PyMOL CGO cylinders between C-alpha atoms (Angstrom):
from pymol import cmd
from pymol.cgo import CYLINDER

trace = [
    CYLINDER, -0.08, -0.23, -0.01, 1.59, 3.25, -1.03, 0.3, 1, 1, 1, 1, 1, 1,
    CYLINDER, 1.59, 3.25, -1.03, 0.95, 6.11, 1.86, 0.3, 1, 1, 1, 1, 1, 1,
    CYLINDER, 0.95, 6.11, 1.86, -0.02, 9.36, 0.34, 0.3, 1, 1, 1, 1, 1, 1,
    CYLINDER, -0.02, 9.36, 0.34, 2.11, 12.07, 0.77, 0.3, 1, 1, 1, 1, 1, 1,
    CYLINDER, 2.11, 12.07, 0.77, 2.26, 14.41, 3.99, 0.3, 1, 1, 1, 1, 1, 1,
    CYLINDER, 2.26, 14.41, 3.99, -0.32, 16.68, 4.04, 0.3, 1, 1, 1, 1, 1, 1,
    CYLINDER, -0.32, 16.68, 4.04, 1.08, 20.61, 4.44, 0.3, 1, 1, 1, 1, 1, 1,
    CYLINDER, 1.08, 20.61, 4.44, -0.90, 21.38, 7.54, 0.3, 1, 1, 1, 1, 1, 1,
    CYLINDER, -0.90, 21.38, 7.54, -0.20, 18.18, 9.30, 0.3, 1, 1, 1, 1, 1, 1,
    CYLINDER, -0.20, 18.18, 9.30, 3.69, 18.81, 8.83, 0.3, 1, 1, 1, 1, 1, 1,
    CYLINDER, 3.69, 18.81, 8.83, 3.46, 22.59, 9.61, 0.3, 1, 1, 1, 1, 1, 1,
    CYLINDER, 3.46, 22.59, 9.61, 1.64, 21.31, 13.28, 0.3, 1, 1, 1, 1, 1, 1,
    CYLINDER, 1.64, 21.31, 13.28, 3.99, 19.08, 14.13, 0.3, 1, 1, 1, 1, 1, 1,
    CYLINDER, 3.99, 19.08, 14.13, 7.21, 21.13, 13.20, 0.3, 1, 1, 1, 1, 1, 1,
    CYLINDER, 7.21, 21.13, 13.20, 5.48, 24.33, 15.00, 0.3, 1, 1, 1, 1, 1, 1,
    CYLINDER, 5.48, 24.33, 15.00, 5.27, 22.08, 17.87, 0.3, 1, 1, 1, 1, 1, 1,
    CYLINDER, 5.27, 22.08, 17.87, 8.66, 20.94, 18.05, 0.3, 1, 1, 1, 1, 1, 1,
    CYLINDER, 8.66, 20.94, 18.05, 9.77, 24.58, 17.76, 0.3, 1, 1, 1, 1, 1, 1,
    CYLINDER, 9.77, 24.58, 17.76, 7.45, 25.76, 20.39, 0.3, 1, 1, 1, 1, 1, 1,
    CYLINDER, 7.45, 25.76, 20.39, 8.00, 23.11, 23.22, 0.3, 1, 1, 1, 1, 1, 1,
    CYLINDER, 8.00, 23.11, 23.22, 11.55, 23.43, 22.25, 0.3, 1, 1, 1, 1, 1, 1,
    CYLINDER, 11.55, 23.43, 22.25, 11.58, 27.27, 22.75, 0.3, 1, 1, 1, 1, 1, 1,
    CYLINDER, 11.58, 27.27, 22.75, 9.72, 26.86, 26.22, 0.3, 1, 1, 1, 1, 1, 1,
    CYLINDER, 9.72, 26.86, 26.22, 12.08, 23.99, 27.01, 0.3, 1, 1, 1, 1, 1, 1,
    CYLINDER, 12.08, 23.99, 27.01, 15.43, 25.78, 26.32, 0.3, 1, 1, 1, 1, 1, 1,
    CYLINDER, 15.43, 25.78, 26.32, 14.13, 29.19, 27.97, 0.3, 1, 1, 1, 1, 1, 1,
    CYLINDER, 14.13, 29.19, 27.97, 13.25, 27.15, 31.46, 0.3, 1, 1, 1, 1, 1, 1,
    CYLINDER, 13.25, 27.15, 31.46, 16.66, 25.55, 31.37, 0.3, 1, 1, 1, 1, 1, 1,
    CYLINDER, 16.66, 25.55, 31.37, 18.48, 28.99, 30.75, 0.3, 1, 1, 1, 1, 1, 1,
    CYLINDER, 18.48, 28.99, 30.75, 16.01, 30.59, 33.22, 0.3, 1, 1, 1, 1, 1, 1,
    CYLINDER, 16.01, 30.59, 33.22, 17.00, 27.62, 36.12, 0.3, 1, 1, 1, 1, 1, 1,
    CYLINDER, 17.00, 27.62, 36.12, 20.85, 28.21, 35.20, 0.3, 1, 1, 1, 1, 1, 1,
    CYLINDER, 20.85, 28.21, 35.20, 20.30, 31.72, 35.89, 0.3, 1, 1, 1, 1, 1, 1,
    CYLINDER, 20.30, 31.72, 35.89, 18.16, 31.66, 38.91, 0.3, 1, 1, 1, 1, 1, 1,
    CYLINDER, 18.16, 31.66, 38.91, 20.00, 28.44, 40.36, 0.3, 1, 1, 1, 1, 1, 1,
    CYLINDER, 20.00, 28.44, 40.36, 23.11, 30.66, 41.95, 0.3, 1, 1, 1, 1, 1, 1,
    CYLINDER, 23.11, 30.66, 41.95, 20.72, 32.58, 44.04, 0.3, 1, 1, 1, 1, 1, 1,
    CYLINDER, 20.72, 32.58, 44.04, 19.86, 29.58, 46.10, 0.3, 1, 1, 1, 1, 1, 1,
    CYLINDER, 19.86, 29.58, 46.10, 23.26, 28.13, 47.45, 0.3, 1, 1, 1, 1, 1, 1,
    CYLINDER, 23.26, 28.13, 47.45, 23.94, 24.44, 47.78, 0.3, 1, 1, 1, 1, 1, 1,
    CYLINDER, 23.94, 24.44, 47.78, 27.19, 22.31, 48.46, 0.3, 1, 1, 1, 1, 1, 1,
    CYLINDER, 27.19, 22.31, 48.46, 27.43, 21.31, 44.56, 0.3, 1, 1, 1, 1, 1, 1,
    CYLINDER, 27.43, 21.31, 44.56, 31.11, 20.47, 43.62, 0.3, 1, 1, 1, 1, 1, 1,
    CYLINDER, 31.11, 20.47, 43.62, 30.81, 22.35, 40.31, 0.3, 1, 1, 1, 1, 1, 1,
    CYLINDER, 30.81, 22.35, 40.31, 29.08, 25.20, 38.93, 0.3, 1, 1, 1, 1, 1, 1,
    CYLINDER, 29.08, 25.20, 38.93, 25.89, 24.00, 37.97, 0.3, 1, 1, 1, 1, 1, 1,
    CYLINDER, 25.89, 24.00, 37.97, 24.01, 27.41, 36.81, 0.3, 1, 1, 1, 1, 1, 1,
    CYLINDER, 24.01, 27.41, 36.81, 26.32, 28.35, 33.98, 0.3, 1, 1, 1, 1, 1, 1,
    CYLINDER, 26.32, 28.35, 33.98, 26.23, 24.63, 32.93, 0.3, 1, 1, 1, 1, 1, 1,
    CYLINDER, 26.23, 24.63, 32.93, 22.48, 24.61, 32.84, 0.3, 1, 1, 1, 1, 1, 1,
    CYLINDER, 22.48, 24.61, 32.84, 22.64, 28.05, 30.74, 0.3, 1, 1, 1, 1, 1, 1,
    CYLINDER, 22.64, 28.05, 30.74, 25.54, 26.36, 28.26, 0.3, 1, 1, 1, 1, 1, 1,
    CYLINDER, 25.54, 26.36, 28.26, 22.59, 23.43, 27.86, 0.3, 1, 1, 1, 1, 1, 1,
    CYLINDER, 22.59, 23.43, 27.86, 19.86, 25.74, 27.32, 0.3, 1, 1, 1, 1, 1, 1,
    CYLINDER, 19.86, 25.74, 27.32, 21.98, 27.56, 24.52, 0.3, 1, 1, 1, 1, 1, 1,
    CYLINDER, 21.98, 27.56, 24.52, 22.79, 23.86, 23.11, 0.3, 1, 1, 1, 1, 1, 1,
    CYLINDER, 22.79, 23.86, 23.11, 19.19, 23.01, 23.22, 0.3, 1, 1, 1, 1, 1, 1,
    CYLINDER, 19.19, 23.01, 23.22, 18.47, 26.29, 21.33, 0.3, 1, 1, 1, 1, 1, 1,
    CYLINDER, 18.47, 26.29, 21.33, 21.12, 25.39, 18.36, 0.3, 1, 1, 1, 1, 1, 1,
    CYLINDER, 21.12, 25.39, 18.36, 19.82, 21.99, 18.24, 0.3, 1, 1, 1, 1, 1, 1,
    CYLINDER, 19.82, 21.99, 18.24, 16.08, 22.88, 17.63, 0.3, 1, 1, 1, 1, 1, 1,
    CYLINDER, 16.08, 22.88, 17.63, 16.49, 23.67, 13.88, 0.3, 1, 1, 1, 1, 1, 1,
    CYLINDER, 16.49, 23.67, 13.88, 18.64, 20.55, 13.56, 0.3, 1, 1, 1, 1, 1, 1,
    CYLINDER, 18.64, 20.55, 13.56, 15.72, 18.49, 15.11, 0.3, 1, 1, 1, 1, 1, 1,
    CYLINDER, 15.72, 18.49, 15.11, 13.61, 20.29, 12.63, 0.3, 1, 1, 1, 1, 1, 1,
    CYLINDER, 13.61, 20.29, 12.63, 15.24, 18.92, 9.42, 0.3, 1, 1, 1, 1, 1, 1,
    CYLINDER, 15.24, 18.92, 9.42, 15.47, 15.45, 10.79, 0.3, 1, 1, 1, 1, 1, 1,
    CYLINDER, 15.47, 15.45, 10.79, 11.79, 15.36, 11.60, 0.3, 1, 1, 1, 1, 1, 1,
    CYLINDER, 11.79, 15.36, 11.60, 11.22, 16.78, 7.78, 0.3, 1, 1, 1, 1, 1, 1,
    CYLINDER, 11.22, 16.78, 7.78, 13.53, 13.66, 6.67, 0.3, 1, 1, 1, 1, 1, 1,
    CYLINDER, 13.53, 13.66, 6.67, 11.68, 11.21, 8.60, 0.3, 1, 1, 1, 1, 1, 1,
    CYLINDER, 11.68, 11.21, 8.60, 8.36, 12.06, 7.88, 0.3, 1, 1, 1, 1, 1, 1,
    CYLINDER, 8.36, 12.06, 7.88, 8.94, 12.91, 4.30, 0.3, 1, 1, 1, 1, 1, 1,
    CYLINDER, 8.94, 12.91, 4.30, 10.57, 9.53, 3.88, 0.3, 1, 1, 1, 1, 1, 1,
    CYLINDER, 10.57, 9.53, 3.88, 7.23, 7.82, 5.73, 0.3, 1, 1, 1, 1, 1, 1,
    CYLINDER, 7.23, 7.82, 5.73, 5.35, 9.40, 3.27, 0.3, 1, 1, 1, 1, 1, 1,
    CYLINDER, 5.35, 9.40, 3.27, 7.70, 8.10, 0.37, 0.3, 1, 1, 1, 1, 1, 1,
    CYLINDER, 7.70, 8.10, 0.37, 8.11, 11.85, -0.91, 0.3, 1, 1, 1, 1, 1, 1,
    CYLINDER, 8.11, 11.85, -0.91, 11.66, 11.13, -1.88, 0.3, 1, 1, 1, 1, 1, 1,
    CYLINDER, 11.66, 11.13, -1.88, 12.27, 14.28, -3.41, 0.3, 1, 1, 1, 1, 1, 1,
    CYLINDER, 12.27, 14.28, -3.41, 11.58, 16.26, -0.28, 0.3, 1, 1, 1, 1, 1, 1,
    CYLINDER, 11.58, 16.26, -0.28, 13.48, 13.65, 1.77, 0.3, 1, 1, 1, 1, 1, 1,
    CYLINDER, 13.48, 13.65, 1.77, 16.80, 13.63, -0.53, 0.3, 1, 1, 1, 1, 1, 1,
    CYLINDER, 16.80, 13.63, -0.53, 16.24, 17.72, -0.04, 0.3, 1, 1, 1, 1, 1, 1,
    CYLINDER, 16.24, 17.72, -0.04, 16.31, 17.07, 3.77, 0.3, 1, 1, 1, 1, 1, 1,
    CYLINDER, 16.31, 17.07, 3.77, 18.96, 15.04, 4.01, 0.3, 1, 1, 1, 1, 1, 1,
    CYLINDER, 18.96, 15.04, 4.01, 21.13, 17.19, 1.85, 0.3, 1, 1, 1, 1, 1, 1,
    CYLINDER, 21.13, 17.19, 1.85, 20.72, 19.72, 4.11, 0.3, 1, 1, 1, 1, 1, 1,
    CYLINDER, 20.72, 19.72, 4.11, 21.30, 17.94, 7.00, 0.3, 1, 1, 1, 1, 1, 1,
    CYLINDER, 21.30, 17.94, 7.00, 24.60, 16.63, 5.44, 0.3, 1, 1, 1, 1, 1, 1,
    CYLINDER, 24.60, 16.63, 5.44, 25.34, 20.60, 5.10, 0.3, 1, 1, 1, 1, 1, 1,
    CYLINDER, 25.34, 20.60, 5.10, 24.74, 21.06, 8.75, 0.3, 1, 1, 1, 1, 1, 1,
    CYLINDER, 24.74, 21.06, 8.75, 26.47, 18.40, 9.92, 0.3, 1, 1, 1, 1, 1, 1,
    CYLINDER, 26.47, 18.40, 9.92, 29.47, 19.29, 7.63, 0.3, 1, 1, 1, 1, 1, 1,
    CYLINDER, 29.47, 19.29, 7.63, 29.61, 22.97, 8.80, 0.3, 1, 1, 1, 1, 1, 1,
    CYLINDER, 29.61, 22.97, 8.80, 29.26, 21.37, 12.75, 0.3, 1, 1, 1, 1, 1, 1,
    CYLINDER, 29.26, 21.37, 12.75, 32.70, 19.23, 11.60, 0.3, 1, 1, 1, 1, 1, 1,
    CYLINDER, 32.70, 19.23, 11.60, 34.38, 21.91, 9.77, 0.3, 1, 1, 1, 1, 1, 1,
    CYLINDER, 34.38, 21.91, 9.77, 34.18, 24.10, 12.71, 0.3, 1, 1, 1, 1, 1, 1,
    CYLINDER, 34.18, 24.10, 12.71, 35.05, 21.66, 15.24, 0.3, 1, 1, 1, 1, 1, 1,
    CYLINDER, 35.05, 21.66, 15.24, 38.11, 20.85, 13.69, 0.3, 1, 1, 1, 1, 1, 1,
    CYLINDER, 38.11, 20.85, 13.69, 38.92, 24.19, 12.85, 0.3, 1, 1, 1, 1, 1, 1,
    CYLINDER, 38.92, 24.19, 12.85, 39.59, 25.11, 16.60, 0.3, 1, 1, 1, 1, 1, 1,
]
cmd.load_cgo(trace, "trace")
């Protein structure tokens, strides 16, 4: 049985949800990291700055997660032309990450 291509409304809703909830999660992690130093505890390492860094990393990962979600949905819907485009974008992003990491 051949599945029909993904409806654009469903795709837009899923992508919007990922970005919306991801933004809220990243913002909450950053806020927790900023508020954490106000409540001293016996932590052996500075957990506040690490939480802020984690929140920033989540913001950076959101577009990558969006491309991965699009790739999976296009493959599931057997829309191989758009899946190839999403895969190419993902390869370009990953190449940029590798080149940026190796250049330091």
